[in-house]
C-alpha positions in Angstrom: 21.2 16.1 -61.1 22.2 14.2 -57.4 21.1 10.6 -59.1 23.5 11.4 -61.8 26.0 12.0 -59.6 25.2 8.8 -57.3 25.5 6.8 -60.0 28.4 8.1 -61.5 30.4 7.5 -57.8 29.0 3.9 -58.0 26.8 5.1 -54.9 23.3 4.0 -56.7 24.4 0.4 -56.7 26.5 -0.2 -53.5 24.4 0.6 -51.1 21.4 -1.3 -50.6 18.6 -0.3 -48.2 19.0 -1.8 -44.7 16.7 -2.3 -41.8 18.2 -2.9 -38.2 15.0 -4.3 -36.5 15.3 -5.3 -32.7 13.3 -8.1 -31.1 14.3 -9.2 -27.2 17.7 -7.9 -27.1 20.2 -6.4 -24.9 21.3 -3.9 -27.7 24.8 -5.6 -27.1 25.6 -6.5 -31.0 24.5 -2.9 -32.0 26.7 -1.2 -29.9 29.3 -3.9 -30.6 29.1 -2.9 -34.4 29.4 1.3 -33.1 33.1 -0.5 -32.5 34.0 -1.4 -35.8 37.3 -0.1 -36.5 37.4 -0.8 -40.8 35.4 0.2 -42.0 33.9 1.8 -39.3 30.2 2.7 -38.5 30.1 6.2 -40.2 31.6 4.8 -43.4 29.6 2.0 -43.1 26.4 4.5 -43.3 27.7 6.8 -46.0 29.3 4.3 -48.8 28.5 0.8 -47.9 24.8 0.8 -47.0 21.5 3.3 -47.1 20.7 2.9 -43.1 16.4 2.8 -43.8 15.4 2.1 -40.1 17.7 1.3 -36.6 15.8 0.7 -33.9 18.2 2.1 -31.6 19.9 4.9 -33.4 17.2 6.5 -35.2 16.1 10.2 -34.4 12.3 9.0 -35.7 10.3 7.9 -33.2 6.3 6.4 -33.1 4.3 6.4 -36.0 7.3 8.3 -38.2 9.4 5.3 -37.8 6.9 2.7 -38.5 5.9 4.6 -41.6 9.6 4.6 -42.6 9.7 1.3 -42.4 7.1 0.5 -44.2 8.0 2.6 -47.0 11.2 1.0 -47.1 9.6 -2.5 -47.3 7.3 -1.1 -50.1 9.8 1.1 -52.1 12.4 -2.0 -52.1 11.1 -5.3 -52.1 13.1 -7.7 -53.1 16.2 -5.4 -52.6 16.4 -4.5 -48.8 18.6 -6.1 -46.2 17.0 -7.1 -43.0 19.2 -7.2 -40.0 17.0 -8.9 -37.0 18.9 -8.7 -33.2 17.4 -10.6 -30.7 15.6 -13.6 -30.2 11.7 -13.2 -31.4 9.0 -13.8 -28.6 5.7 -16.0 -30.1 3.6 -16.4 -26.6 0.7 -14.1 -26.5 1.1 -13.6 -30.3 4.0 -12.0 -29.7 2.9 -9.3 -27.3 6.1 -10.2 -25.0 8.1 -7.4 -27.6 6.4 -4.3 -28.9 8.1 -2.7 -31.7 5.7 0.3 -31.9 2.2 1.3 -32.1 0.1 2.1 -35.6 -3.7 3.5 -35.3 -3.3 2.7 -31.8 -2.6 -1.2 -32.1 0.4 -2.8 -31.1 3.3 -3.9 -33.8 5.0 -6.9 -32.1 8.3 -7.9 -32.9 6.6 -11.6 -33.8 4.7 -9.7 -36.7 7.4 -7.4 -37.8 9.7 -10.1 -38.6 7.1 -12.3 -40.2 5.8 -9.4 -42.4 9.8 -8.3 -43.5 11.2 -11.1 -44.0 10.0 -12.4 -46.9 10.3 -9.3 -49.1 13.9 -9.1 -47.6 17.1 -9.8 -50.4 18.7 -11.3 -47.3 17.8 -12.0 -44.0 20.8 -11.3 -41.0 20.6 -12.9 -37.4 22.6 -10.8 -35.4 23.9 -12.1 -32.6 23.4 -15.6 -30.6 19.8 -14.6 -29.2 18.6 -14.1 -33.1 20.4 -16.7 -34.4 19.8 -19.5 -31.9 17.8 -18.4 -29.2 20.3 -17.6 -26.6 19.8 -16.1 -22.9 16.4 -14.8 -23.9 15.2 -18.3 -25.1 16.9 -20.1 -22.1 14.7 -21.9 -19.5 12.2 -21.1 -18.5 11.8 -18.9 -21.7 8.5 -17.3 -20.1 8.1 -15.1 -23.5 8.4 -18.4 -25.6 11.5 -16.7 -27.5 12.7 -18.6 -30.3 15.4 -17.7 -33.3 14.5 -15.8 -36.3 14.7 -18.8 -38.5 12.1 -20.4 -36.5 9.6 -17.6 -37.3 10.5 -17.5 -41.2 10.1 -20.0 -44.3 12.8 -18.7 -46.1 17.1 -19.3 -45.5 18.6 -16.9 -42.7 22.5 -16.0 -42.2 23.4 -16.6 -38.6 26.1 -14.2 -37.1 26.4 -14.8 -33.7 28.2 -14.1 -30.5 27.2 -12.3 -27.2 28.3 -9.6 -28.4 28.9 -10.6 -31.8 32.3 -9.3 -32.8 32.1 -5.9 -35.1 34.4 -7.2 -37.9 31.7 -10.6 -38.2 28.6 -8.2 -38.9 30.6 -5.3 -40.5 32.4 -8.3 -42.8 29.0 -9.9 -43.6 27.6 -6.8 -44.7 29.9 -6.0 -46.6 30.6 -9.3 -48.3 26.8 -9.2 -49.1 26.7 -5.8 -50.7 29.8 -6.8 -52.9 29.8 -10.5 -53.5 26.6 -11.9 -52.4 25.9 -14.6 -49.8 29.3 -15.7 -48.5 29.9 -19.6 -47.9 28.1 -20.9 -44.7 28.5 -23.9 -42.5 25.9 -26.1 -41.5 24.5 -23.7 -38.7 24.4 -20.9 -41.9 27.3 -19.4 -40.1 29.8 -17.3 -42.4 32.5 -19.6 -42.4 34.4 -16.6 -42.8 34.6 -16.1 -39.3 33.2 -19.6 -38.1 35.0 -22.0 -39.9 37.9 -23.1 -37.4 37.7 -23.6 -33.7 38.5 -21.5 -31.2 41.0 -24.3 -30.0 42.8 -25.0 -32.8 43.3 -21.1 -33.6 44.4 -20.6 -29.5 47.9 -19.6 -28.7 47.7 -21.7 -25.8 47.0 -25.0 -27.5 50.8 -25.9 -27.2 50.3 -26.2 -23.5 46.7 -28.5 -24.3 49.1 -30.5 -26.3 51.9 -30.8 -23.8 49.1 -31.5 -20.7 50.2 -28.3 -19.0 46.5 -26.7 -17.5 45.5 -24.0 -15.6 43.8 -24.9 -12.1 42.1 -21.6 -11.5 41.1 -18.2 -13.8 44.3 -16.1 -13.7 47.2 -18.4 -14.8 48.7 -18.7 -18.1 48.4 -22.3 -19.0 45.4 -24.0 -21.4 42.2 -23.5 -19.4 40.2 -27.0 -20.7 40.2 -28.0 -17.3 38.4 -25.1 -15.9 36.1 -24.9 -18.4 37.2 -23.5 -22.0 34.7 -24.5 -24.7 37.3 -23.7 -27.1 37.3 -27.2 -28.5 33.5 -26.9 -29.6 33.3 -23.5 -30.4 33.9 -22.2 -33.8 34.9 -18.7 -34.1 37.9 -16.7 -35.2 38.6 -14.6 -31.7 42.3 -16.0 -31.0 43.1 -14.4 -34.4 41.1 -11.4 -34.5 40.8 -10.4 -30.7 38.6 -7.7 -29.2 38.9 -4.5 -27.6 39.0 -1.4 -30.0 42.1 -2.4 -31.7 41.9 -6.1 -31.6 44.2 -5.9 -28.1 42.4 -8.9 -26.5 40.0 -12.3 -26.3 39.0 -14.1 -23.1 41.5 -16.7 -23.1 44.5 -13.7 -23.6 42.6 -12.4 -20.5 43.5 -15.7 -18.5 39.4 -16.4 -18.5 37.9 -19.4 -20.5 35.9 -19.4 -23.6 32.1 -19.9 -22.7 31.1 -20.7 -26.2 28.9 -18.1 -27.2 28.8 -18.5 -30.8 27.5 -22.0 -30.3 23.6 -23.1 -31.0 23.7 -24.3 -27.6 24.9 -21.5 -25.6 24.0 -20.9 -22.9 22.4 -23.5 -21.1 24.3 -26.4 -23.1 27.9 -24.7 -22.2 27.2 -25.0 -18.3 28.6 -24.9 -16.2 30.7 -22.4 -17.4 33.9 -23.3 -15.3 33.3 -27.1 -15.7 35.3 -29.0 -18.4 34.0 -30.7 -21.3 32.8 -34.5 -20.2 33.8 -37.5 -22.1 36.9 -35.1 -23.3 40.5 -38.1 -22.9 43.2 -35.6 -21.8 46.3 -35.6 -23.8 49.2 -37.6 -23.0 50.9 -36.9 -26.8 50.2 -34.6 -29.4 48.0 -36.7 -31.4 45.4 -37.1 -28.8 44.9 -33.2 -28.9 43.8 -33.2 -32.9 40.6 -35.4 -31.7 39.3 -33.5 -28.8 37.2 -31.4 -31.2 35.4 -34.5 -32.0 35.3 -36.3 -28.5 33.6 -33.0 -27.4 31.4 -32.8 -30.5 29.6 -36.0 -29.5 27.1 -33.5 -27.2 27.7 -30.3 -29.6 29.2 -30.4 -33.4 32.0 -32.2 -35.1 34.6 -29.9 -36.3 34.3 -27.7 -39.2 37.3 -28.3 -40.9 40.8 -26.7 -42.1 41.5 -23.1 -41.5 40.6 -20.6 -44.4 43.6 -20.4 -46.9 44.1 -17.1 -48.5 40.9 -17.5 -50.5 39.5 -13.8 -50.2 42.6 -12.2 -50.8 43.3 -14.4 -53.6 39.9 -13.9 -55.6 38.3 -17.1 -54.6 35.0 -15.2 -53.7 35.4 -12.6 -56.6 33.5 -15.2 -58.6 30.0 -14.0 -56.8 30.8 -10.3 -57.3 27.6 -8.8 -58.5 28.3 -7.1 -62.2 25.7 -4.1 -61.1 28.2 -3.0 -58.8 30.8 -0.2 -60.1 34.5 -0.9 -59.5 34.9 2.9 -58.6 32.5 3.2 -56.1 32.9 -0.4 -54.5 36.6 0.3 -54.1 37.0 2.3 -51.1 35.1 -0.4 -49.2 36.7 -3.5 -51.3 40.0 -2.3 -49.7 38.0 -1.8 -46.0 36.5 -5.4 -46.3 40.3 -7.1 -47.6 41.8 -5.5 -44.2 39.1 -6.7 -42.4 39.1 -9.7 -43.1 42.7 -10.5 -43.6 42.9 -12.0 -39.9 40.7 -14.8 -41.3 43.4 -15.9 -43.3 46.5 -15.1 -40.9 
């Protein structure tokens, strides 16, 4: 009876099993996810995914938790989504991060990622540490930590941020469930959220174009001269914003962007309060348009034009999985559209 009700509601197909695995992490990305608004964390659990394992929030512990993990992998091989938060320590066979003990033997994060990754339908690297190594892989890196992709021989979807914005991970999960894999950039980041540079979207761009720069944090002008990494950082923070009801973001709070979504973060963006080298300051508007390319000598070239209204006009619908019920998926689809609307504004 329960199975019949689930099928009628579309829940059987739109709620794939999801494993949230924690490796070398501060847990900041999971805490950020708890602040998601639409859909919220509760709606995610009841309408979007079937959460089978969460390293931070589950009630089970010890071998009981590991048993749930093993059962999910066996029962749903090729169907579950693996979300990994944190870099993966490789030194000493991974003993710098142990997720539990089974039959008296340590189960390392390295072992878990290597065993869970191949059987997953999708692997998502949550946060900059998982995506690119981040602070945990910074020098001197005593644990030998590496990104998730470095220990898996398969594609990984990177959703960076330190921490990740709630919408970036919730939107990525919703897209995977409803439409399949989103369009990715050269660093396997969803273009929905990482297509444009902070610089191009910034509300203070006109100050840059006019050559009006802040001399210290707290001043209301362009922060390029005091270290803003917006010209080489791809994310939609200026449009989406942070703090609960999307109220603010670093530059609006009068502090420079430090480039936390970039592959070279943090070492490649340091010192945080020194401007990018070899970038010619603008005297006229046309020179401002080339700042991303100039700074890209050190990092990466600009990815391109701002995302158009593709999501809301159905461009992504061609990847919609036929197995999903329109009735059951309707609620989540509405929330997804609202969540992603800032990406095309």
